[in-house]
N, C-alpha and C positions, 0 to 999 in steps of 0.2 A: 123157304128160307132154309140156308145151310145149317147144319148142326156142327159146330165147332168141338164139341165135346170129345167126340173120338180121337181128335188130333191133338188133345192137350193131356190125355190122361197117362200116356206112356212119359213119365218126366223123371229128371235127375234133381228138381229142384230139392235145396236140402231141408231136411226134417226141422220142424220148430215146435216148441211147446208154449203154451200160454202161460202168461204172467198173472197178476193179480187183475180181477174183471173191473173195469171201470166205467164202462160205456155198453148200454143197451140200445142197440141200434134197430130201429122198427120200420118196416116197410108197411105203410098203411094201404096199398093197393096199387095197380098199374094203371089207372085211369089219371090221365093228363089232359091239359088244354092244348098241349103242343104235342110234336111228334118229330123229334130230333134225329139226324143221322147217326150221332155218336153213342146214342143212350142204349146202355147195356141192358136195361130193363125191357125194353120194346115198348114202351109206355106210349099211349096214344089216346085220343078221346074216344075210342071204340071199345077199348078194354073195361071189362065189366067187373074184374076180381077187386074185391075191396073188404076190408077187415071189418068185422061185425061189432057189436058192442060187447059181448060175452067175452071176445077176445081182447078188446081194448082195456077191458075191466082185469083181465089178466095180465096185462102189461102192467098195469098199475100196482098189482099185489106183487109181481115180481119185483118192480123197482123199490118198493116199501121193504120186502123181505130181503134182498141181496146186498142192498146198501151201495147201489151203483151211484155213482156221482153224476152221470149224464145221461140224459134221454135223448136220443138223435132220432128225430120224425123225417123219413123220407119216402119217396113213392116210385113211380108216378109224380103227381101233384099231390103232397099228403094233405094239403088244405081242402082238398076235394073230397076227403072222407068226413063223412057227418060226425064222426066221433072225435075229430082232429082238436076241438077246443076242449073237449073234455079232458082228452089227455094232457094236453098244455095246462089247463087249470090244476089238475089232480098232481102233476109233476110241479108244479108252481108251489103249491102248498105242503108238498114235501120237502121244498127247498132244495130241489135237483135242479141242475143247470139243464137248460131246455136248447136245443138246437133245431130250427127248421130249416130244412134244405129246399129252398124256394126257387122257382125258375123265373121269378119278378112278375111275369105278365099274369100271373093269376090274381096278384093285387089290383089290376085294372079290369078285370072280368065282374060283368054283372052280378050282384049278389055277394060279392066279397070287397064291397068298397070300404068297409069298417075292419077288415083283416088285419092291415098294418098296425091299426090303433090298439087293436087286441094283443097282438104280439108285444107291442112295446108296454102296455100296461102290465104285462106278465114277465118283461125282461127277458123275453126269449131271444137267443143269437139267432141271426138270420145268416145261412150260407148261401148265396145266391149265384147263379149260374149267370154268366156273361162272358163268352168266348171270345170277344174281342171288343176294342174300343171302337172300331170303325163299322158303321152300318152295313156296308156291303158284305162284310165278312161275317157278321152275326146273321143277317137275313140269309144268306147261302147256306149257312148250317143249320138254321132253326126255323126259317120261313120267312117270307114277305110280310114287313110291318112289326117283327118282334122286336127289333132293335128300338124303334120310336117308343113302343110300349114299354119297354123296358127302362128306357130313360124316366118315363111318367113316373114308374113304379119306384125309381132311385130317387127323385125327388120328392116323392112322397114320403119315403123314408127319412131321407134328410132331414125335412121338416117336421118330423116327430123327435128329431135327435140321433137317430141311426147314423153310425159312422164319423160323428161329430166330438171332437175333443171333450174330454171330461163328462159326456152325457151316461157312459156306462152302458148304453146301446151298439152293442156289437154288430155290425154289417162286414162281412166277409165276401169276397168274390171268387168265384171260380173260372178257371181258364183250362179248356181242352183244345189240344191240337184238332185242325180241321182234318187231317189225314195220317196215314202212319208213319208218324215222326214222333219223338220224345218233345216233352215240353222244354222250352229255353228255360236258363236259370230263373228261379222265382224271383228272387230280390230284385234283378233288373227289371224283369218284366212287369213287378209290382210298381216299382219307380215311373216307368213309362206309363201304365195305367193310371197313377195318381195324377201325374202331369197333364196327360191328355183328357181324361174325365174332367179335372179341375178347369183346365183351361178353356176347353170346348163347351162344356156343359154346366160347368160350377157343381159338380158332384163330389161327395168326399165318400170315404169307405175306409175300414181299418185294415185289412191285410186281403192279400191277392193268393189263393192257393191254385198250384198248378198241378193238373191230374193228367196221367197218361190214360189214353184211350184203350180198353181192355178187348183183346180179340175174342171177343165172345157176342153171342146174340146179334143184335143188328148190324153192329160194326164189324163183329167177326166175319158174318156173312157176306157183307159187301166186300171185304177183303177176297174172300174165296173166289167170288164172283168176278173180280178184278184181277185174280192170279197174283194177289200180293200178300195172302196169308203167310207162307213160308219164308218170305223176305221180311217181314214185320216180325215174325218169333226170333228169327237170327239176330235182328236188331236188339231185342229185348234181352236174348240171352247173351250176346255179346257185351252189351251195355250192362249186365249185371254187378252190382255193388255188395258183397257180402256184409259191410257195415251195415247196411240197411235193415238186415234182418234182426237187428235188436229192437228196431222202432216199427215196423211194420203194424198195421191196426189192427189185425186179427189176435195180435198177441194181449190186447188188454180189452177186446170188443167180442161181443157176440151180436148176430143178427137174426132178427125175426122176420118170418114172411107173413102175408096178409092172413094166412090160416091159423098163424102161432107157432109154426114148425122153426126150429133152431138151427142156424148154420155157423160157420167160424167166420164168414163175412159176407156181403151183400153180393159178390161176385159168384162164391161158391153157391149162394142162394139161388141166382140166376141159372147156374148149371145144373143144378139138383145135387151136389155134392153134400151129403150129410156129414155130421160131426164124427169124429173119431177114425183118424187117419187108417185107412186100410179095413177099418170094420164097417164105416159108414153106417152110423146108428142115426134113425130118424127119430128125434127127439121132440115132444111138443113142450111148449112152455111151460104147462102145468108139471110135467115131470122135471124140468129143468130147476126147478125150486128146490129140488132136494139134491142137485150136484155140487160137488166141489170142482172148481174150474182151474184153480193153478195148477201148473204142470201136466196138464191134458194135452195130448197129441193134436194137432191142426191138420186138418186135410189140406193137402197141397196138389197142384198140377201144374201144367206148364204155364198157365196164364198167370201164375203168381210171380213169373219174372217182370210183370208190368208194374208190379209195385216195389220191386228193388232193383230197376234199371236206372241207371244214371244218378240224379239226386235223389230217387225213390219218389214213391207217389202213395199217398193214403188220403184218407177222409180229412186230413188237416193239411193237406198239400205236401209239400215237399219234405223228404226227411233230412235232407242234408243241404247247406248252402253249395 
């Protein structure tokens, strides 16, 4: 696999600093029941990295002490971590908003049949990846049969009230382009998703998030192999919108890896870019308990243009309409 980091470090991306810390995003490990083309984590069923209980307990301690309002759980498939339910229950008891970044198909795997009901019981918000409302496109990106299994999971969630009016159970979907292009306008695509999924399959959801593919790890390596890396970076740079700098996710979020080390965002985590722009501090969560976050510099590189290109891209979808 090609390493894209050396191609991203020499950057003129604007320097930015952190606002008030609101979200703790935690990667529970790289094990996943799928292996997707666009995955910036290189997750797969073969990965062994997974967060242990001691680190999960430290996550709960940080949530309690820091006063963050959101615990955002990701992976891999975060639900495959044996301590996933402990984290959800603990955050729920603390009154913290819980986000589960779910690939949908995990809800239909043997041994996970009660997972959707567990998430509903703890009012967890589900952010579910569904790269298209057409079977051929989803299966081409994620593997044969993924679309059908995803529909079964969505029906399961709808039956519990997820995505339904006045239920309070939030189900948001995520769209990634299949190639080296920017996502289409989020509102227009959301309307198309809602129309197609409701009319074809009777499925409801709350919001659609459009995310740009990052030129790192599996997707970045593929771009290099295809000779399209420079072209994609040119697209991202030329589409930069400086107004998006105010709302990029790293300004109110920190990312924690499966070992408990802290990064400015999930993408920096995958590149090994530590905190402290230019200083590159390798800080563990137990040390992070003592830090003040507001005003601290954020480590940037050329991949950051993926978050500011066009309408912008963040864990909460497009930054601008």
